[in-house]
Each structure stands twice: as structure tokens, then as C-alpha cells.
C-alpha positions as CSV (number, residue, x, y, z in Angstrom):
1,X,-68.0,123.4,48.4
2,X,-65.1,124.1,46.2
3,X,-63.7,121.0,44.5
4,X,-59.9,121.2,44.0
5,X,-58.8,120.5,40.5
6,X,-55.7,118.7,41.9
7,X,-58.0,116.5,44.0
8,X,-60.0,115.6,40.8
9,X,-56.7,114.6,39.2
10,X,-56.2,112.4,42.1
11,X,-58.9,110.1,41.3
12,X,-56.8,109.3,38.3
13,X,-54.0,108.8,32.8
14,X,-50.5,110.3,30.2
15,X,-53.5,109.1,29.3
16,X,-56.3,109.9,30.3
17,X,-54.7,107.7,28.8
18,X,-53.0,110.9,28.0
19,X,-49.4,110.3,28.5
20,X,-48.8,107.2,30.4
21,X,-46.6,105.5,27.9
22,X,-43.8,106.5,25.5
23,X,-44.9,108.8,22.7
24,X,-45.1,107.2,19.2
25,X,-42.6,108.8,16.8
26,X,-42.9,108.7,13.1
27,X,-43.3,110.8,10.0
28,X,-41.1,113.8,9.2
29,X,-37.4,112.7,9.5
30,X,-34.4,114.9,9.3
31,X,-31.2,113.0,9.8
32,X,-31.3,111.5,13.3
33,X,-34.3,113.6,14.3
34,X,-37.9,112.6,13.9
35,X,-40.9,114.9,14.3
36,X,-44.5,113.7,14.8
37,X,-47.9,115.2,15.6
38,X,-51.3,114.0,16.8
39,X,-54.7,115.5,17.2
40,X,-57.9,114.0,18.8
41,X,-61.5,114.7,19.6
42,X,-62.8,112.8,22.6
43,X,-66.3,112.7,24.1
44,X,-64.8,113.2,27.6
45,X,-61.2,114.0,28.8
46,X,-60.7,111.4,31.5
47,X,-57.4,111.6,33.4
48,X,-56.8,108.6,35.6
49,X,-60.5,108.0,35.8
50,X,-61.6,111.6,36.5
51,X,-63.2,113.9,33.9
52,X,-61.3,117.1,33.4
53,X,-63.8,118.3,30.8
54,X,-66.8,118.1,33.0
55,X,-68.2,115.2,31.0
56,X,-68.2,117.2,27.8
57,X,-66.1,116.7,24.6
58,X,-62.5,117.9,24.5
59,X,-60.1,118.8,21.7
60,X,-56.5,117.5,22.2
61,X,-53.2,117.5,20.3
62,X,-49.5,117.4,20.6
63,X,-46.1,117.4,18.9
64,X,-43.1,115.2,19.6
65,X,-39.4,115.5,18.6
66,X,-37.2,112.4,19.0
67,X,-33.5,111.6,18.4
68,X,-32.2,108.3,17.2
69,X,-30.4,108.0,20.5
70,X,-33.8,107.5,22.2
71,X,-34.0,111.0,23.8
72,X,-37.2,112.9,23.2
73,X,-39.1,116.1,24.0
74,X,-42.8,116.9,23.4
75,X,-45.8,118.9,24.3
76,X,-49.5,118.0,24.5
77,X,-52.6,120.1,25.2
78,X,-56.3,119.5,26.0
79,X,-59.3,121.7,26.5
80,X,-60.8,121.7,30.0
81,X,-64.0,122.6,31.9
82,X,-63.5,126.3,32.8
83,X,-66.0,126.0,35.7
84,X,-63.4,124.1,37.7
85,X,-61.6,127.4,38.0
86,X,-58.3,126.4,36.4
87,X,-58.7,127.8,32.9
88,X,-59.8,126.3,29.7
89,X,-56.5,124.5,28.8
90,X,-54.0,122.0,30.1
91,X,-50.6,122.2,28.6
92,X,-48.1,119.4,29.2
93,X,-44.4,119.6,28.5
94,X,-42.2,116.5,28.8
95,X,-38.8,115.0,28.0
96,X,-37.1,111.8,28.5
97,X,-35.5,108.7,27.0
98,X,-36.9,105.5,25.6
99,X,-35.2,102.4,24.2
100,X,-34.7,98.7,24.3
101,X,-33.1,97.0,27.3
102,X,-33.3,93.5,25.9
103,X,-34.8,91.9,22.8
104,X,-38.3,91.9,24.4
105,X,-38.2,94.7,27.0
106,X,-38.1,98.4,26.5
107,X,-38.0,101.3,29.0
108,X,-39.2,104.9,29.1
109,X,-38.1,107.4,31.7
110,X,-38.7,111.1,31.9
111,X,-40.3,114.1,33.5
112,X,-43.6,115.7,32.8
113,X,-44.7,119.3,33.7
114,X,-48.5,120.0,33.9
115,X,-49.3,123.6,33.2
116,X,-52.5,125.6,33.3
117,X,-51.6,128.9,31.4
118,X,-54.9,130.7,31.8
119,X,-56.0,129.6,35.3
120,X,-57.4,132.0,37.8
121,X,-54.3,132.4,39.9
122,X,-54.6,129.0,41.6
123,X,-50.9,128.0,41.2
124,X,-51.9,124.6,40.0
125,X,-48.8,123.7,37.9
126,X,-46.9,120.7,39.0
127,X,-44.2,118.3,37.8
128,X,-44.0,114.5,37.8
129,X,-41.1,112.2,37.0
130,X,-42.2,108.9,35.4
131,X,-40.8,105.5,34.4
132,X,-42.2,102.4,32.7
133,X,-41.2,99.0,31.3
134,X,-42.9,97.4,28.3
135,X,-42.6,93.8,27.2
136,X,-44.3,91.1,25.2
137,X,-46.3,88.4,27.0
138,X,-47.5,86.0,24.3
139,X,-49.5,87.9,21.8
140,X,-50.0,90.8,24.2
141,X,-47.9,93.9,25.1
142,X,-47.7,94.6,28.9
143,X,-46.6,97.9,30.4
144,X,-46.0,98.5,34.1
145,X,-45.1,102.1,35.2
146,X,-44.9,104.5,38.0
147,X,-45.2,108.3,38.3
148,X,-44.2,110.2,41.4
149,X,-45.0,113.9,42.1
150,X,-42.8,115.1,45.0
151,X,-43.9,117.7,47.6
152,X,-45.0,120.9,45.8
153,X,-47.1,123.9,46.9
154,X,-49.6,123.1,44.1
155,X,-50.1,119.7,45.8
156,X,-50.7,121.2,49.2
157,X,-47.0,120.6,50.1
158,X,-47.7,116.8,49.8
159,X,-46.6,114.1,47.4
160,X,-48.4,111.7,45.2
161,X,-47.6,108.2,43.9
162,X,-49.2,106.6,40.9
163,X,-48.6,103.0,39.9
164,X,-50.3,101.5,36.8
165,X,-50.3,98.6,34.4
166,X,-51.5,98.5,30.7
167,X,-52.4,95.5,28.6
168,X,-52.8,95.7,24.8
169,X,-53.1,93.3,22.0
170,X,-54.2,93.3,18.3
171,X,-56.1,90.8,16.2
172,X,-53.6,89.6,13.6
173,X,-54.1,90.8,10.0
174,X,-56.9,93.3,11.2
175,X,-56.8,96.9,12.3
176,X,-58.6,96.0,15.5
177,X,-56.9,96.2,18.9
178,X,-58.0,95.9,22.6
179,X,-56.6,97.5,25.7
180,X,-57.0,97.4,29.5
181,X,-55.7,99.6,32.2
182,X,-55.5,99.5,36.0
183,X,-54.0,102.3,38.1
184,X,-53.5,103.0,41.8
185,X,-53.0,106.4,43.4
186,X,-51.6,107.0,46.9
187,X,-51.2,110.6,48.1
188,X,-52.5,114.0,47.6
189,X,-54.1,113.5,44.2
190,X,-57.0,111.4,45.3
191,X,-60.8,111.9,45.6
192,X,-61.2,109.5,48.5
193,X,-61.1,110.0,52.3
194,X,-58.1,107.8,52.9
195,X,-55.9,109.2,50.0
196,X,-56.0,106.0,48.0
197,X,-57.9,105.2,44.8
198,X,-57.9,102.6,42.0
199,X,-58.9,103.6,38.4
200,X,-59.5,101.3,35.5
201,X,-60.5,101.1,31.8
202,X,-61.2,98.6,29.1
203,X,-61.4,99.5,25.4
204,X,-61.2,98.7,21.8
205,X,-60.1,100.6,18.7
206,X,-59.8,100.3,15.0
207,X,-57.2,102.1,12.8
208,X,-57.1,103.1,9.2
209,X,-54.5,105.1,7.3
210,X,-53.4,107.2,10.3
211,X,-56.8,107.5,11.8
212,X,-58.0,105.6,14.9
213,X,-61.5,105.3,16.4
214,X,-61.7,104.0,19.9
215,X,-64.2,103.4,22.7
216,X,-63.5,102.7,26.3
217,X,-65.3,102.1,29.6
218,X,-63.7,104.2,32.3
219,X,-64.1,104.1,36.1
220,X,-62.5,105.3,39.3
221,X,-62.8,104.4,43.0
222,X,-64.5,107.0,45.2
223,X,-67.7,109.1,45.4
224,X,-69.6,109.1,42.1
225,X,-70.1,112.7,40.9
226,X,-72.0,113.0,37.6
227,X,-69.8,114.2,34.8
228,X,-66.7,114.0,37.0
229,X,-66.1,110.7,38.7
230,X,-69.0,108.6,37.5
231,X,-68.2,105.6,35.3
232,X,-68.4,106.6,31.6
233,X,-68.1,105.3,28.1
234,X,-65.7,107.5,26.2
235,X,-65.3,107.6,22.4
236,X,-62.2,109.1,20.7
237,X,-61.3,109.9,17.1
238,X,-57.6,110.6,16.6
239,X,-55.1,111.1,13.9
240,X,-51.3,111.0,13.8
241,X,-49.0,112.5,11.1
């Protein structure tokens, strides 16, 4: 049986936790423009609960350019499992706006394009608008968001809706932080019979001078396939500059 890469994505998160929140901008500033970059090594590239690296390690990285007005553009890439038939790399390109709506709530809206430049001719590229709100709830930061991929040929001429919530908080005066994620997919990008699936993760990380070491437990609803949709503990070492 041939497993559709798009169906694997369905069991789904930006960020991987790849890309589900506004990019963090810092570092090289030129007037109103800020440029930042990031690089990571993860034990398993999990996107919305599903492994896109076949349960193997992946190398990832990206560059973001932001304007003081809140508008931004960026790109992010990750190595993939070639045996899925969609090449060895995912390349994401995105743009949008992020900014404060009130003293405690900020918004992020944009469009993300998923590209597979060295695929085997599967026409897998697709685009997905997204929006989220982030606010403080006591000592925690809570994000609720939605991503909607409209009908496209790469999605079997169907659409896909993804709704998620992220929770994060840090221990005061320490580099330690904790996070939790819950997502829900309804549409083409699922790995279940009814086209609906939950995914979840809980994790912790420690940061030091631009480096961050994190570990997370990741799971997704649906058939358990070793190295693809089975629950996994994922470790990631990342750096931003």
C-alpha cells in the first residue's frame, strides 16, 4: 500500500511544532528591519503528531526578516524521509503580520506555502493561511490558532482545517520552561477513517546563551505505525542568532 505523504501530514505542527506560532525576531537590526536565523537538530521531525523523517533524526533551519510595523517574511526547511516518495527536503515559505491588539493579547496572521523541491513528481506543494491569538493567563502564555488549507489538487481537491491551542510557562529566574499542545484536524490531511484526528504533546526545555535543549512526548490519534504515527519522545537541540 502506498501511504500518501499528505495523509501523513493529516495526522498532524508550524511546529512540528514547526511553525504554529509567530516567528521570534531578534539579532541583526538595520533601521526598521530585523533579521534572525535558527538551526536545529531533532531526533524526529514530528508535524502535528506524525513523523516526516521516518522516526529518524532531522536537520532544520530557517531565516526570518521582520519590519517594525509587524510585517514579516521567512523561510524554514527540514530534511525528510526519502522513502515516502516526496524528496529529501521540505521548504516552507511564509509571510504575515504580528502585533499587539491590547496590552495582554497579540495576533499573528499570514500564509504559509509548503514546498517539496526534489519530490518525484507528486505535485505535493500546498498553501495554508493561518491566524492565532496569544495572551497571558496568570503566569502562563496561551495561544489559540487555526490553519485552513482550501481545496487544492495536492490535497485531492479537498480542504483541511486545523485548530490548536498551545500553553507555555517558565519557572521564574531559571532557564527552564514547559509547554503543552493540543490540535484537531478535520479534512483531507488525516490518517483516520473519518477524516478527524487529535494530536498532542507535552514538553520541557532549558535555554542558555542562544541554545535550547528540549524534550517532548508526542502523540496522534489514529492507527499506530512504527516510526510514523506511534507515540514518541523527541529531543531537540536548537540555536538562534
